[in-house]
C-alpha positions as YAML, in Angstrom:
chain: A
units: angstrom
residues:
- id: 1
  name: UNK
  ca: [1.27, 6.00, -29.36]
- id: 2
  name: UNK
  ca: [-0.72, 4.29, -26.58]
- id: 3
  name: UNK
  ca: [-0.82, 4.42, -22.79]
- id: 4
  name: UNK
  ca: [0.74, 7.88, -22.87]
- id: 5
  name: UNK
  ca: [0.77, 10.39, -20.03]
- id: 6
  name: UNK
  ca: [0.62, 13.61, -22.03]
- id: 7
  name: UNK
  ca: [1.33, 15.67, -18.94]
- id: 8
  name: UNK
  ca: [4.78, 14.14, -18.79]
- id: 9
  name: UNK
  ca: [5.54, 15.56, -22.23]
- id: 10
  name: UNK
  ca: [4.16, 18.96, -21.31]
- id: 11
  name: UNK
  ca: [6.10, 19.10, -18.05]
- id: 12
  name: UNK
  ca: [9.37, 17.82, -19.52]
- id: 13
  name: UNK
  ca: [9.51, 14.76, -17.31]
- id: 14
  name: UNK
  ca: [8.57, 16.33, -13.96]
- id: 15
  name: UNK
  ca: [6.29, 13.40, -13.27]
- id: 16
  name: UNK
  ca: [8.78, 10.76, -14.36]
- id: 17
  name: UNK
  ca: [12.44, 10.22, -13.60]
- id: 18
  name: UNK
  ca: [13.18, 13.70, -14.92]
- id: 19
  name: UNK
  ca: [11.51, 14.96, -11.73]
- id: 20
  name: UNK
  ca: [13.79, 12.88, -9.50]
- id: 21
  name: UNK
  ca: [17.08, 13.56, -7.85]
- id: 22
  name: UNK
  ca: [18.57, 10.86, -5.65]
- id: 23
  name: UNK
  ca: [19.40, 12.37, -2.28]
- id: 24
  name: UNK
  ca: [19.36, 15.96, -3.61]
- id: 25
  name: UNK
  ca: [16.86, 18.64, -2.65]
- id: 26
  name: UNK
  ca: [14.37, 19.98, -5.17]
- id: 27
  name: UNK
  ca: [13.32, 23.58, -4.52]
- id: 28
  name: UNK
  ca: [12.93, 25.42, -1.20]
- id: 29
  name: UNK
  ca: [10.22, 23.16, 0.25]
- id: 30
  name: UNK
  ca: [12.21, 19.99, -0.42]
- id: 31
  name: UNK
  ca: [15.40, 21.63, 0.76]
- id: 32
  name: UNK
  ca: [13.84, 22.26, 4.18]
- id: 33
  name: UNK
  ca: [13.46, 18.53, 4.85]
- id: 34
  name: UNK
  ca: [16.45, 16.57, 6.12]
- id: 35
  name: UNK
  ca: [17.01, 13.11, 4.65]
- id: 36
  name: UNK
  ca: [15.71, 10.09, 6.55]
- id: 37
  name: UNK
  ca: [18.14, 7.99, 8.56]
- id: 38
  name: UNK
  ca: [17.88, 4.28, 9.23]
- id: 39
  name: UNK
  ca: [18.01, 3.20, 12.83]
- id: 40
  name: UNK
  ca: [18.18, -0.34, 14.07]
- id: 41
  name: UNK
  ca: [16.86, -3.46, 12.42]
- id: 42
  name: UNK
  ca: [14.15, -4.59, 14.81]
- id: 43
  name: UNK
  ca: [13.94, -8.07, 13.24]
- id: 44
  name: UNK
  ca: [16.28, -9.78, 10.77]
- id: 45
  name: UNK
  ca: [14.93, -13.31, 10.26]
- id: 46
  name: UNK
  ca: [11.56, -13.04, 8.53]
- id: 47
  name: UNK
  ca: [10.49, -14.35, 5.13]
- id: 48
  name: UNK
  ca: [8.53, -11.88, 2.97]
- id: 49
  name: UNK
  ca: [6.83, -9.81, 5.68]
- id: 50
  name: UNK
  ca: [3.84, -8.07, 4.12]
- id: 51
  name: UNK
  ca: [1.27, -6.55, 6.47]
- id: 52
  name: UNK
  ca: [2.21, -4.42, 9.48]
- id: 53
  name: UNK
  ca: [-0.33, -3.06, 11.97]
- id: 54
  name: UNK
  ca: [0.60, -1.10, 15.07]
- id: 55
  name: UNK
  ca: [-0.82, -1.96, 18.46]
- id: 56
  name: UNK
  ca: [-1.64, 0.78, 20.99]
- id: 57
  name: UNK
  ca: [1.57, -0.10, 22.85]
- id: 58
  name: UNK
  ca: [3.75, 0.89, 19.88]
- id: 59
  name: UNK
  ca: [4.59, -2.73, 19.11]
- id: 60
  name: UNK
  ca: [3.35, -4.13, 15.79]
- id: 61
  name: UNK
  ca: [1.78, -7.24, 14.34]
- id: 62
  name: UNK
  ca: [3.54, -8.36, 11.15]
- id: 63
  name: UNK
  ca: [2.36, -10.99, 8.66]
- id: 64
  name: UNK
  ca: [4.53, -13.33, 6.60]
- id: 65
  name: UNK
  ca: [3.08, -13.90, 3.14]
- id: 66
  name: UNK
  ca: [4.04, -17.52, 2.55]
- id: 67
  name: UNK
  ca: [3.99, -19.01, 6.08]
- id: 68
  name: UNK
  ca: [0.67, -17.34, 7.06]
- id: 69
  name: UNK
  ca: [2.23, -16.57, 10.44]
- id: 70
  name: UNK
  ca: [1.67, -13.38, 12.39]
- id: 71
  name: UNK
  ca: [4.43, -12.11, 14.66]
- id: 72
  name: UNK
  ca: [4.46, -9.43, 17.31]
- id: 73
  name: UNK
  ca: [7.50, -7.22, 16.71]
- id: 74
  name: UNK
  ca: [8.52, -5.18, 19.74]
- id: 75
  name: UNK
  ca: [9.36, -1.50, 19.37]
- id: 76
  name: UNK
  ca: [12.64, -2.24, 21.12]
- id: 77
  name: UNK
  ca: [13.43, -5.17, 18.81]
- id: 78
  name: UNK
  ca: [12.71, -8.88, 18.70]
- id: 79
  name: UNK
  ca: [9.66, -10.89, 17.74]
- id: 80
  name: UNK
  ca: [7.29, -13.55, 18.99]
- id: 81
  name: UNK
  ca: [4.88, -15.64, 16.89]
- id: 82
  name: UNK
  ca: [1.26, -15.04, 17.96]
- id: 83
  name: UNK
  ca: [-0.61, -17.28, 15.57]
- id: 84
  name: UNK
  ca: [-1.30, -18.59, 12.08]
- id: 85
  name: UNK
  ca: [-4.12, -17.35, 9.85]
- id: 86
  name: UNK
  ca: [-6.25, -20.24, 8.62]
- id: 87
  name: UNK
  ca: [-7.11, -21.00, 5.02]
- id: 88
  name: UNK
  ca: [-4.17, -19.21, 3.40]
- id: 89
  name: UNK
  ca: [-2.91, -20.74, 0.15]
- id: 90
  name: UNK
  ca: [0.36, -19.04, -0.77]
- id: 91
  name: UNK
  ca: [1.43, -19.06, -4.40]
- id: 92
  name: UNK
  ca: [3.07, -16.43, -6.55]
- id: 93
  name: UNK
  ca: [2.23, -13.05, -5.03]
- id: 94
  name: UNK
  ca: [-0.70, -14.45, -3.04]
- id: 95
  name: UNK
  ca: [-0.76, -15.49, 0.60]
- id: 96
  name: UNK
  ca: [-1.23, -13.65, 3.88]
- id: 97
  name: UNK
  ca: [-1.04, -10.01, 2.84]
- id: 98
  name: UNK
  ca: [-2.28, -6.84, 4.55]
- id: 99
  name: UNK
  ca: [-3.16, -6.34, 8.22]
- id: 100
  name: UNK
  ca: [-5.10, -3.61, 10.01]
- id: 101
  name: UNK
  ca: [-6.23, -3.08, 13.59]
- id: 102
  name: UNK
  ca: [-9.77, -1.89, 14.33]
- id: 103
  name: UNK
  ca: [-9.84, 1.87, 15.09]
- id: 104
  name: UNK
  ca: [-11.15, 1.04, 18.58]
- id: 105
  name: UNK
  ca: [-8.76, -1.84, 19.04]
- id: 106
  name: UNK
  ca: [-8.34, -1.48, 22.81]
- id: 107
  name: UNK
  ca: [-11.99, -2.44, 23.25]
- id: 108
  name: UNK
  ca: [-12.71, -4.67, 20.24]
- id: 109
  name: UNK
  ca: [-9.35, -6.47, 19.86]
- id: 110
  name: UNK
  ca: [-10.18, -7.06, 16.16]
- id: 111
  name: UNK
  ca: [-7.28, -7.67, 13.76]
- id: 112
  name: UNK
  ca: [-8.18, -7.66, 10.04]
- id: 113
  name: UNK
  ca: [-6.28, -9.59, 7.36]
- id: 114
  name: UNK
  ca: [-6.33, -9.85, 3.57]
- id: 115
  name: UNK
  ca: [-5.76, -13.48, 2.59]
- id: 116
  name: UNK
  ca: [-5.45, -15.55, -0.58]
- id: 117
  name: UNK
  ca: [-7.28, -18.88, -0.51]
- id: 118
  name: UNK
  ca: [-7.43, -21.64, -3.10]
- id: 119
  name: UNK
  ca: [-10.30, -19.88, -4.89]
- id: 120
  name: UNK
  ca: [-10.24, -16.17, -4.10]
- id: 121
  name: UNK
  ca: [-8.83, -13.30, -2.08]
- id: 122
  name: UNK
  ca: [-10.85, -12.33, 0.97]
- id: 123
  name: UNK
  ca: [-10.92, -10.18, 4.08]
- id: 124
  name: UNK
  ca: [-11.17, -11.85, 7.48]
- id: 125
  name: UNK
  ca: [-10.89, -10.69, 11.07]
- id: 126
  name: UNK
  ca: [-9.91, -12.34, 14.34]
- id: 127
  name: UNK
  ca: [-9.49, -11.28, 17.94]
- id: 128
  name: UNK
  ca: [-6.03, -10.67, 19.34]
- id: 129
  name: UNK
  ca: [-6.35, -11.41, 23.04]
- id: 130
  name: UNK
  ca: [-3.67, -12.27, 25.62]
- id: 131
  name: UNK
  ca: [-1.00, -12.30, 22.96]
- id: 132
  name: UNK
  ca: [-2.68, -14.88, 20.70]
- id: 133
  name: UNK
  ca: [-4.91, -14.86, 17.62]
- id: 134
  name: UNK
  ca: [-8.42, -16.25, 18.03]
- id: 135
  name: UNK
  ca: [-10.92, -17.75, 15.61]
- id: 136
  name: UNK
  ca: [-11.63, -16.12, 12.24]
- id: 137
  name: UNK
  ca: [-14.69, -14.40, 10.86]
- id: 138
  name: UNK
  ca: [-14.98, -13.85, 7.11]
- id: 139
  name: UNK
  ca: [-16.15, -10.38, 6.02]
- id: 140
  name: UNK
  ca: [-15.70, -10.34, 2.22]
- id: 141
  name: UNK
  ca: [-15.10, -13.07, -0.36]
- id: 142
  name: UNK
  ca: [-14.83, -13.41, -4.15]
- id: 143
  name: UNK
  ca: [-12.04, -10.92, -4.76]
- id: 144
  name: UNK
  ca: [-10.34, -12.36, -7.87]
- id: 145
  name: UNK
  ca: [-6.99, -14.00, -7.22]
- id: 146
  name: UNK
  ca: [-4.16, -15.18, -9.43]
- id: 147
  name: UNK
  ca: [-0.44, -15.79, -9.18]
- id: 148
  name: UNK
  ca: [0.04, -12.02, -9.34]
- id: 149
  name: UNK
  ca: [-1.91, -8.74, -9.18]
- id: 150
  name: UNK
  ca: [-3.66, -9.59, -5.91]
- id: 151
  name: UNK
  ca: [-3.54, -6.14, -4.31]
- id: 152
  name: UNK
  ca: [-3.84, -6.73, -0.58]
- id: 153
  name: UNK
  ca: [-3.49, -3.56, 1.49]
- id: 154
  name: UNK
  ca: [-5.96, -2.69, 4.27]
- id: 155
  name: UNK
  ca: [-6.40, 0.77, 5.81]
- id: 156
  name: UNK
  ca: [-8.97, 2.23, 8.17]
- id: 157
  name: UNK
  ca: [-9.97, 5.77, 7.29]
- id: 158
  name: UNK
  ca: [-10.67, 8.74, 9.54]
- id: 159
  name: UNK
  ca: [-14.41, 7.93, 9.46]
- id: 160
  name: UNK
  ca: [-13.82, 4.40, 10.74]
- id: 161
  name: UNK
  ca: [-14.45, 2.60, 7.43]
- id: 162
  name: UNK
  ca: [-12.14, -0.09, 6.07]
- id: 163
  name: UNK
  ca: [-10.50, 0.54, 2.68]
- id: 164
  name: UNK
  ca: [-9.21, -2.47, 0.73]
- id: 165
  name: UNK
  ca: [-6.95, -2.50, -2.32]
- id: 166
  name: UNK
  ca: [-7.36, -5.23, -4.92]
- id: 167
  name: UNK
  ca: [-5.60, -6.16, -8.17]
- id: 168
  name: UNK
  ca: [-6.97, -7.15, -11.53]
- id: 169
  name: UNK
  ca: [-5.70, -10.73, -11.01]
- id: 170
  name: UNK
  ca: [-4.12, -10.69, -14.46]
- id: 171
  name: UNK
  ca: [-7.49, -10.16, -16.19]
- id: 172
  name: UNK
  ca: [-7.46, -6.54, -17.35]
- id: 173
  name: UNK
  ca: [-11.22, -6.53, -17.94]
- id: 174
  name: UNK
  ca: [-11.82, -6.76, -14.18]
- id: 175
  name: UNK
  ca: [-10.57, -3.22, -13.62]
- id: 176
  name: UNK
  ca: [-13.35, -1.49, -15.60]
- id: 177
  name: UNK
  ca: [-16.10, -3.94, -14.62]
- id: 178
  name: UNK
  ca: [-17.83, -2.44, -11.59]
- id: 179
  name: UNK
  ca: [-19.48, -5.81, -10.89]
- id: 180
  name: UNK
  ca: [-16.04, -7.33, -10.26]
- id: 181
  name: UNK
  ca: [-14.12, -6.71, -7.04]
- id: 182
  name: UNK
  ca: [-10.81, -6.93, -8.94]
- id: 183
  name: UNK
  ca: [-8.82, -3.84, -9.86]
- id: 184
  name: UNK
  ca: [-10.58, -1.68, -7.28]
- id: 185
  name: UNK
  ca: [-10.33, 0.15, -4.02]
- id: 186
  name: UNK
  ca: [-13.22, -0.99, -1.82]
- id: 187
  name: UNK
  ca: [-14.86, 0.54, 1.26]
- id: 188
  name: UNK
  ca: [-16.67, -1.43, 3.98]
- id: 189
  name: UNK
  ca: [-17.87, -0.91, 7.53]
- id: 190
  name: UNK
  ca: [-15.79, -2.64, 10.22]
- id: 191
  name: UNK
  ca: [-18.42, -5.42, 10.25]
- id: 192
  name: UNK
  ca: [-18.13, -6.01, 6.50]
- id: 193
  name: UNK
  ca: [-21.27, -4.21, 5.35]
- id: 194
  name: UNK
  ca: [-21.52, -1.73, 2.46]
- id: 195
  name: UNK
  ca: [-21.73, 1.71, 4.08]
- id: 196
  name: UNK
  ca: [-24.04, 4.52, 3.14]
- id: 197
  name: UNK
  ca: [-22.28, 6.99, 0.91]
- id: 198
  name: UNK
  ca: [-20.47, 4.53, -1.34]
- id: 199
  name: UNK
  ca: [-20.64, 5.80, -4.94]
- id: 200
  name: UNK
  ca: [-22.37, 2.75, -6.45]
- id: 201
  name: UNK
  ca: [-25.51, 1.60, -4.68]
- id: 202
  name: UNK
  ca: [-25.10, -1.65, -2.79]
- id: 203
  name: UNK
  ca: [-21.48, -2.07, -3.91]
- id: 204
  name: UNK
  ca: [-18.26, -1.96, -1.87]
- id: 205
  name: UNK
  ca: [-16.49, -0.34, -4.87]
- id: 206
  name: UNK
  ca: [-15.01, 3.07, -4.01]
- id: 207
  name: UNK
  ca: [-12.82, 3.57, -7.12]
- id: 208
  name: UNK
  ca: [-12.09, 1.46, -10.19]
- id: 209
  name: UNK
  ca: [-9.71, 1.20, -13.13]
- id: 210
  name: UNK
  ca: [-6.74, -0.02, -11.07]
- id: 211
  name: UNK
  ca: [-4.12, -2.56, -12.11]
- id: 212
  name: UNK
  ca: [-2.56, -3.55, -8.77]
- id: 213
  name: UNK
  ca: [-2.67, -1.29, -5.73]
- id: 214
  name: UNK
  ca: [-0.49, -2.34, -2.79]
- id: 215
  name: UNK
  ca: [-0.22, 0.93, -0.87]
- id: 216
  name: UNK
  ca: [-2.95, 2.96, 0.88]
- id: 217
  name: UNK
  ca: [-2.50, 5.87, 3.30]
- id: 218
  name: UNK
  ca: [-4.40, 8.92, 4.53]
- id: 219
  name: UNK
  ca: [-2.90, 12.38, 4.96]
- id: 220
  name: UNK
  ca: [-3.68, 14.78, 7.81]
- id: 221
  name: UNK
  ca: [-6.54, 16.27, 5.79]
- id: 222
  name: UNK
  ca: [-8.24, 12.89, 5.48]
- id: 223
  name: UNK
  ca: [-7.36, 12.43, 1.80]
- id: 224
  name: UNK
  ca: [-6.60, 8.90, 0.63]
- id: 225
  name: UNK
  ca: [-3.50, 8.15, -1.44]
- id: 226
  name: UNK
  ca: [-2.55, 4.94, -3.26]
- id: 227
  name: UNK
  ca: [0.46, 3.48, -5.03]
- id: 228
  name: UNK
  ca: [-0.13, 1.45, -8.17]
- id: 229
  name: UNK
  ca: [2.06, -0.85, -10.24]
- id: 230
  name: UNK
  ca: [2.25, 0.05, -13.90]
- id: 231
  name: UNK
  ca: [2.76, -2.57, -16.58]
- id: 232
  name: UNK
  ca: [5.83, -1.46, -18.50]
- id: 233
  name: UNK
  ca: [5.38, 2.28, -18.90]
- id: 234
  name: UNK
  ca: [4.64, 4.09, -15.63]
- id: 235
  name: UNK
  ca: [4.06, 3.34, -11.96]
- id: 236
  name: UNK
  ca: [1.72, 5.75, -10.20]
- id: 237
  name: UNK
  ca: [1.02, 7.68, -7.02]
- id: 238
  name: UNK
  ca: [-2.66, 8.65, -7.00]
- id: 239
  name: UNK
  ca: [-4.95, 10.72, -4.82]
- id: 240
  name: UNK
  ca: [-8.07, 8.63, -4.46]
- id: 241
  name: UNK
  ca: [-11.42, 10.34, -5.04]
- id: 242
  name: UNK
  ca: [-14.77, 8.64, -4.48]
- id: 243
  name: UNK
  ca: [-16.23, 7.09, -7.62]
- id: 244
  name: UNK
  ca: [-13.39, 8.01, -9.95]
- id: 245
  name: UNK
  ca: [-11.99, 5.89, -12.77]
- id: 246
  name: UNK
  ca: [-8.18, 5.53, -12.76]
- id: 247
  name: UNK
  ca: [-7.99, 4.29, -16.31]
- id: 248
  name: UNK
  ca: [-6.50, 0.80, -16.40]
- id: 249
  name: UNK
  ca: [-6.27, -0.97, -18.83]
- id: 250
  name: UNK
  ca: [-7.09, 1.78, -21.32]
- id: 251
  name: UNK
  ca: [-4.66, 4.29, -19.81]
- id: 252
  name: UNK
  ca: [-1.40, 3.77, -17.97]
- id: 253
  name: UNK
  ca: [-0.02, 6.85, -16.26]
- id: 254
  name: UNK
  ca: [-2.86, 9.29, -17.04]
- id: 255
  name: UNK
  ca: [-4.44, 10.81, -20.14]
- id: 256
  name: UNK
  ca: [-3.85, 14.51, -19.56]
- id: 257
  name: UNK
  ca: [-5.84, 17.39, -18.01]
- id: 258
  name: UNK
  ca: [-8.70, 17.08, -20.49]
- id: 259
  name: UNK
  ca: [-8.88, 13.29, -20.36]
- id: 260
  name: UNK
  ca: [-11.66, 11.12, -19.00]
- id: 261
  name: UNK
  ca: [-9.77, 9.41, -16.16]
- id: 262
  name: UNK
  ca: [-8.18, 10.57, -12.92]
- id: 263
  name: UNK
  ca: [-4.48, 11.27, -13.52]
- id: 264
  name: UNK
  ca: [-1.72, 10.46, -11.03]
- id: 265
  name: UNK
  ca: [0.02, 13.09, -8.96]
- id: 266
  name: UNK
  ca: [3.29, 11.63, -10.21]
- id: 267
  name: UNK
  ca: [4.67, 8.61, -12.04]
- id: 268
  name: UNK
  ca: [7.88, 6.60, -12.30]
- id: 269
  name: UNK
  ca: [9.31, 5.75, -15.70]
- id: 270
  name: UNK
  ca: [10.45, 3.10, -16.41]
- id: 271
  name: UNK
  ca: [8.73, 0.85, -13.88]
- id: 272
  name: UNK
  ca: [12.07, -0.78, -13.02]
- id: 273
  name: UNK
  ca: [12.99, 2.38, -11.09]
- id: 274
  name: UNK
  ca: [10.18, 1.81, -8.60]
- id: 275
  name: UNK
  ca: [7.43, -0.88, -8.56]
- id: 276
  name: UNK
  ca: [5.72, 0.87, -5.63]
- id: 277
  name: UNK
  ca: [4.25, -1.18, -2.82]
- id: 278
  name: UNK
  ca: [3.87, 0.17, 0.73]
- id: 279
  name: UNK
  ca: [2.87, 3.76, 1.45]
- id: 280
  name: UNK
  ca: [2.83, 6.10, 4.43]
- id: 281
  name: UNK
  ca: [2.03, 9.83, 4.49]
- id: 282
  name: UNK
  ca: [3.63, 12.22, 6.98]
- id: 283
  name: UNK
  ca: [5.06, 15.72, 7.05]
- id: 284
  name: UNK
  ca: [3.63, 16.69, 3.66]
- id: 285
  name: UNK
  ca: [5.30, 13.73, 1.95]
- id: 286
  name: UNK
  ca: [4.28, 10.34, 0.65]
- id: 287
  name: UNK
  ca: [6.83, 7.69, 1.61]
- id: 288
  name: UNK
  ca: [6.87, 4.87, -0.93]
- id: 289
  name: UNK
  ca: [8.53, 1.48, -0.71]
- id: 290
  name: UNK
  ca: [10.05, 0.38, -4.02]
- id: 291
  name: UNK
  ca: [10.46, -3.31, -4.87]
- id: 292
  name: UNK
  ca: [12.26, -3.34, -8.23]
- id: 293
  name: UNK
  ca: [13.74, 0.08, -7.45]
- id: 294
  name: UNK
  ca: [15.09, -1.18, -4.10]
- id: 295
  name: UNK
  ca: [14.63, 2.20, -2.47]
- id: 296
  name: UNK
  ca: [12.51, 4.37, -0.21]
- id: 297
  name: UNK
  ca: [11.05, 7.33, -2.11]
- id: 298
  name: UNK
  ca: [9.87, 10.58, -0.59]
- id: 299
  name: UNK
  ca: [7.33, 12.46, -2.72]
- id: 300
  name: UNK
  ca: [6.09, 16.00, -2.07]
- id: 301
  name: UNK
  ca: [2.29, 16.01, -2.03]
- id: 302
  name: UNK
  ca: [1.66, 19.70, -1.34]
- id: 303
  name: UNK
  ca: [2.76, 23.11, -2.55]
- id: 304
  name: UNK
  ca: [4.46, 24.05, -5.78]
- id: 305
  name: UNK
  ca: [6.80, 21.07, -5.60]
- id: 306
  name: UNK
  ca: [3.97, 18.52, -5.45]
- id: 307
  name: UNK
  ca: [5.04, 15.40, -7.31]
- id: 308
  name: UNK
  ca: [8.78, 15.91, -6.84]
- id: 309
  name: UNK
  ca: [10.71, 12.88, -5.58]
- id: 310
  name: UNK
  ca: [13.83, 12.01, -3.67]
- id: 311
  name: UNK
  ca: [15.27, 8.52, -3.48]
- id: 312
  name: UNK
  ca: [16.95, 7.04, -0.40]
- id: 313
  name: UNK
  ca: [18.64, 3.78, 0.63]
- id: 314
  name: UNK
  ca: [19.04, 2.72, -3.00]
- id: 315
  name: UNK
  ca: [20.31, -0.90, -3.11]
- id: 316
  name: UNK
  ca: [21.02, -0.76, 0.64]
- id: 317
  name: UNK
  ca: [18.33, -3.14, 1.90]
- id: 318
  name: UNK
  ca: [17.08, -4.73, -1.33]
- id: 319
  name: UNK
  ca: [13.36, -4.74, -2.11]
- id: 320
  name: UNK
  ca: [11.26, -2.59, 0.22]
- id: 321
  name: UNK
  ca: [7.68, -3.83, 0.56]
- id: 322
  name: UNK
  ca: [5.88, -2.12, 3.42]
- id: 323
  name: UNK
  ca: [6.13, 1.40, 4.85]
- id: 324
  name: UNK
  ca: [4.11, 2.33, 7.95]
- id: 325
  name: UNK
  ca: [3.99, 5.41, 10.15]
- id: 326
  name: UNK
  ca: [4.60, 4.41, 13.77]
- id: 327
  name: UNK
  ca: [2.91, 5.99, 16.80]
- id: 328
  name: UNK
  ca: [6.20, 7.79, 17.59]
- id: 329
  name: UNK
  ca: [6.13, 9.28, 14.03]
- id: 330
  name: UNK
  ca: [9.07, 7.22, 12.80]
- id: 331
  name: UNK
  ca: [8.68, 4.91, 9.81]
- id: 332
  name: UNK
  ca: [8.89, 1.15, 9.96]
- id: 333
  name: UNK
  ca: [9.84, -0.49, 6.66]
- id: 334
  name: UNK
  ca: [10.01, -4.15, 5.71]
- id: 335
  name: UNK
  ca: [12.20, -5.82, 3.13]
- id: 336
  name: UNK
  ca: [10.95, -8.45, 0.69]
- id: 337
  name: UNK
  ca: [14.01, -10.40, -0.44]
- id: 338
  name: UNK
  ca: [12.74, -13.89, 0.36]
- id: 339
  name: UNK
  ca: [14.94, -14.74, 3.35]
- id: 340
  name: UNK
  ca: [16.55, -12.91, 6.24]
- id: 341
  name: UNK
  ca: [14.03, -10.14, 5.68]
- id: 342
  name: UNK
  ca: [13.99, -7.25, 8.12]
- id: 343
  name: UNK
  ca: [11.78, -4.77, 9.88]
- id: 344
  name: UNK
  ca: [13.76, -1.53, 10.07]
- id: 345
  name: UNK
  ca: [12.97, 1.64, 11.99]
- id: 346
  name: UNK
  ca: [13.65, 4.86, 10.03]
- id: 347
  name: UNK
  ca: [13.75, 8.43, 11.32]
- id: 348
  name: UNK
  ca: [12.03, 10.66, 8.77]
- id: 349
  name: UNK
  ca: [14.45, 13.58, 9.15]
...
């Protein structure tokens, strides 16, 4: 038997669907949390919104994957187009993907974007001034691209460094090759340099052995979490630790407590129940957007119930791509159905 998470056998499914109840509490910690409630749809007419970065005002900049447009979505509802990112070649799962605002955005006005071009995936930045996007500056190139497995999430960490998720671009050998930028989580300075303290000298690689990471988020303790698409066996929620190997393609879903790779906190089995993309962390929970699973998952990440899941909004909004924690502590989620896609504000409960 290959690609087996032995912990799932030992724990009788606690890390897979056996650990999931849809809309039902699991233990005293889970029972203390009310279910989330959907508020208004802030926008209803987008096409595959992907990145979402909050401005200091509480409004957000939202990217569309295929059009390469960036829109400002107001916290009270409505949108306005603020520009188009140059050089984007959209095909398959590639296009204009993640967005992030500089930690000192009020002064710098830098907006960062993860883009697919004709030859690679790359990270660029541009100023957002007077409600419009300015010229682009390229920070990182040569991230492998393909029709799928492009990764694409950007997240600034508590120390001010930029974390970047990439996919293996359909070539599984990229994930274990530390000379390739594919199948990795990367860390750069805001200016695109390799910072001191990265685990591999002179390299932006922070962790490796990933298949396709589309969700990154930090908890209140400064720990990084990531969602990862499995192939056919298990999707994953991982705590990201500097320099660690997450196993792909040799292991899908973990190899047990005595194994050589970093195991997930929890998994979804089969992958059709989730396909995790966006990720936010708040209130001791990871909030995960599910594409194939067409749901919002809430996963305990602390205490004795760590890894337990609840599933909300199943088949209500279709595919959920992005989940972001707003300045007012609500969640904003985006759908990814191809047309009439929405940005929806959700109260966490």
